C-alpha positions in Angstrom: -0.3 -7.7 24.4 -3.5 -8.0 22.2 -3.5 -4.2 21.7 0.1 -4.4 20.4 -0.8 -7.4 18.2 -3.8 -5.6 16.7 -1.8 -2.4 15.8 1.1 -4.4 14.3 -1.4 -6.6 12.5 -2.9 -3.5 10.9 0.4 -2.1 9.7 1.8 -5.4 8.4 -1.5 -6.2 6.7 -1.5 -3.0 4.8 2.0 -3.7 3.5 1.2 -7.3 2.9 -1.8 -6.4 0.8 0.3 -4.2 -1.5 3.0 -6.9 -1.8 0.4 -9.6 -2.4 -1.5 -7.7 -5.1 1.6 -6.6 -6.9 3.1 -10.1 -6.7 0.0 -11.5 -8.3 -0.3 -8.8 -10.9 3.3 -9.5 -12.1 3.2 -13.3 -11.8 4.1 -13.6 -15.5 7.1 -11.3 -15.3 10.4 -13.3 -15.0 12.6 -12.5 -12.0 9.9 -10.5 -10.1 10.4 -12.5 -6.9 13.9 -11.1 -6.4 12.6 -7.6 -6.9 9.8 -8.1 -4.5 12.2 -9.5 -1.9 14.6 -6.6 -2.5 11.7 -4.1 -2.0 10.8 -5.7 1.3 14.5 -5.6 2.5 15.0 -2.0 1.4 11.7 -1.0 3.2 12.8 -2.8 6.4 16.2 -1.2 6.4 14.6 2.2 5.8 12.3 1.6 8.8 15.4 0.8 11.0 17.1 3.9 9.9 13.9 5.9 10.6 13.8 4.4 14.1 17.3 5.7 14.7 16.3 9.2 13.7 12.8 9.3 15.1 13.2 12.3 17.3 15.0 14.4 14.5 12.3 13.5 11.9 9.5 14.3 14.3 10.9 17.8 14.9 11.4 18.7 11.3 9.3 21.6 9.9 8.1 22.8 13.3 7.0 19.4 14.5 5.2 18.2 11.4 8.1 16.1 10.1 6.3 12.8 10.5 3.2 13.9 8.7 5.2 15.4 5.8 7.3 12.2 5.6 4.2 10.0 5.4 2.6 12.2 2.8 5.7 12.3 0.6 6.1 8.5 0.8 2.5 7.9 -0.1 2.6 10.5 -2.9 5.6 8.8 -4.5 3.9 5.4 -4.1 0.7 6.7 -5.8 2.7 7.9 -8.8 4.5 4.5 -9.1 1.3 2.6 -8.8 -0.3 4.8 -11.5 2.6 4.1 -13.8 2.5 0.4 -13.0 -1.2 0.1 -13.9 -0.8 2.0 -17.2 2.1 -0.3 -18.1 0.1 -3.4 -17.2 -2.8 -2.3 -19.4 -0.5 -1.6 -22.3 1.3 -4.9 -22.1 -1.7 -7.1 -21.0 -1.7 -9.4 -24.0 2.1 -10.0 -23.8 1.8 -10.7 -20.0 -1.1 -13.1 -20.6 1.0 -15.0 -23.2 3.9 -15.2 -20.7 1.5 -16.6 -18.1 0.7 -19.5 -20.4 4.3 -20.3 -21.3 7.7 -19.3 -20.0 9.3 -16.7 -22.3 11.5 -13.7 -22.5 10.7 -10.6 -20.5 8.2 -8.1 -22.0 9.9 -5.2 -23.6 10.9 -2.6 -21.0 10.0 -5.1 -18.3 13.1 -4.3 -16.4 11.8 -0.8 -15.8 8.5 -2.2 -14.5 10.5 -4.4 -12.1 12.3 -1.4 -10.8 9.0 0.4 -10.2 7.8 -2.8 -8.5 10.8 -2.7 -6.1 10.1 1.0 -5.4 6.4 0.5 -4.6 7.0 -2.5 -2.3 9.9 -0.7 -0.5 7.7 2.4 0.0 4.8 0.3 1.3 7.0 -1.5 3.8 8.8 1.7 4.8 5.5 3.5 5.4 4.0 0.8 7.5 7.3 -0.1 9.1 7.8 3.5 10.4 4.3 3.5 11.8 5.0 0.3 13.6 8.3 1.6 14.9 6.7 4.8 16.3 4.0 2.8 18.0 6.3 0.3 19.6 8.7 3.1 20.6 5.8 4.9 22.3 4.7 1.8 24.1 8.2 0.9 25.3 8.9 4.5 26.6 5.5 4.6 28.4 6.5 1.4 30.4 2.8 0.4 30.6 3.5 -2.9 28.8 6.3 -5.3 29.5 9.0 -6.1 26.9 7.9 -9.7 26.6 4.3 -8.7 26.0 5.4 -6.2 23.3 7.5 -8.8 21.6 4.8 -11.5 21.8 2.1 -9.1 20.5 4.4 -7.9 17.7 5.2 -11.4 16.6 1.4 -12.3 16.6 0.7 -9.2 14.6 3.4 -9.8 12.0 2.4 -13.5 11.6 -1.4 -12.8 11.2 -0.9 -9.8 8.9 1.4 -11.8 6.6 -1.0 -14.7 6.6 -3.9 -12.6 5.4 -1.7 -11.0 2.8 -0.7 -14.5 1.5 -4.3 -15.7 1.5 -5.2 -12.7 -0.7 -2.3 -13.5 -3.1 -3.3 -17.2 -3.2 -6.9 -16.3 -4.0 -5.9 -13.9 -6.8 -3.9 -16.7 -8.4 -7.0 -18.8 -8.7 -8.8 -16.2 -10.8 -9.2 -17.3 -14.5 -6.5 -15.8 -16.7 -9.1 -14.0 -18.9 -10.1 -11.9 -15.9 -6.9 -11.9 -13.9 -5.2 -8.7 -15.2 -8.5 -6.8 -15.1 -9.0 -7.8 -11.4 -5.4 -7.0 -10.3 -5.4 -3.7 -12.2 -8.6 -2.7 -10.5 -7.2 -3.6 -7.1 -4.0 -1.6 -7.8 -6.2 1.3 -8.9 -8.1 1.4 -5.6 -4.8 0.9 -3.7 -3.4 4.1 -5.3 -6.6 6.1 -4.7 -6.6 5.0 -1.0 -2.9 6.0 -0.6 -3.7 9.4 -2.1 -6.5 9.8 0.4 -4.2 8.9 3.2 -1.6 11.4 2.0 -4.2 14.1 2.0 -5.1 13.1 5.6 -1.5 13.6 6.7 -1.3 17.0 5.0 -4.6 18.0 6.8 -3.0 16.9 10.1 0.0 19.1 9.4 -2.4 22.0 8.6 -0.9 22.3 5.1 -4.2 21.8 3.2 -7.8 22.5 4.3 -10.1 19.7 5.3 -13.0 21.4 3.5 -15.7 19.4 5.4 -14.6 17.2 8.4 -16.0 14.6 8.5 -17.8 14.4 5.2 -19.6 11.3 6.6 -19.4 9.0 9.6 -19.8 5.2 9.1 -17.9 4.3 12.3 -21.1 3.0 13.9 -21.7 0.6 10.9 -18.1 -0.3 10.2 -15.5 0.9 12.7 -12.1 1.6 11.1 -10.3 -0.3 13.8 -12.3 -3.5 13.2 -10.7 -6.4 11.3 -13.0 -5.8 8.3 -12.4 -2.0 8.5 -8.6 -2.6 8.6 -8.8 -5.0 5.6 -10.9 -2.5 3.6 -8.6 0.3 4.6 -5.7 -1.6 3.1 -7.5 -2.7 0.0 -9.6 0.3 -1.0 -8.6 3.1 1.4 -11.7 2.9 3.6 -12.0 5.6 6.2 -15.0 5.8 8.6 -14.8 9.6 9.0 -13.0 11.1 6.0 -12.5 14.8 5.4 -13.8 16.3 2.2 -10.3 16.8 0.9 -9.5 13.1 1.3 -12.6 12.1 -0.7 -11.8 14.7 -3.4 -8.2 13.4 -3.7 -9.5 9.8 -3.8 -11.9 10.5 -6.6 -9.5 12.6 -8.6 -6.7 10.0 -8.5 -9.1 7.2 -9.2 -10.4 9.1 -12.3 -6.9 10.2 -13.5 -5.4 6.6 -13.3 -8.6 5.1 -14.9 -8.3 7.7 -17.8 -4.6 6.8 -18.2 -5.4 3.1 -18.4 -8.1 3.7 -21.0 -5.7 5.8 -23.0 -2.9 3.2 -22.8 -5.1 0.3 -23.7 -4.2 -1.0 -27.2 -6.9 -0.8 -29.8 -8.6 -4.1 -30.7 -7.3 -5.8 -33.7 -9.7 -5.9 -36.7 -11.3 -9.3 -37.2 
């Protein structure tokens, strides 16, 4: 039961971190709660559909369908997060003004909300499919009873959602003058971490070379399956034994989005 709880906790936590950070980053955007909820619902429905077609997806492309599916989902999420961060930077002052007083939506804010729905849906879909595959494997193996699986799953969902909510509540306590900088930085590392994960799936599918594997090994200092390792994996894409291609993708995406944010930042008004 505890093993099931830990795996489900990891998957739910990764999705909850994405939802919590984006919920905090868009707290000044009117109507964002409905889009967040919509993204979660779409992601859950997608996970259910995935569960129904697990065998067919796994056999796609000569048995690497699951890896390709994960890489594509993560790649789309990276693009959406990159756009979101550039948009946040370019509208920072307007968003800050809205955070102080209720007002109209920022110009083109509806588009930002659609992107918000898409990122949340993809995050929930990605982690939901991983959870579905794990629970499916445990159920088929018959090594753990159904009651233990359900109890462990419930514990994992509750604890993962709680940690995600605590992060969200903590972000809301950050002074407004630093708030958008902090949340944009977190989204930046989220995107880089997802790019690294996507590269990892492509390596597993033998579609891209690993270059050096592993590039380093910090598993003795901070195991990836520890609570802190899981938290850092969800927040900044921590991997204890990354391949060279994963690190390269991480750095390139980090630099590309940072450059886009710098380009989009409005020039300071003359005094």
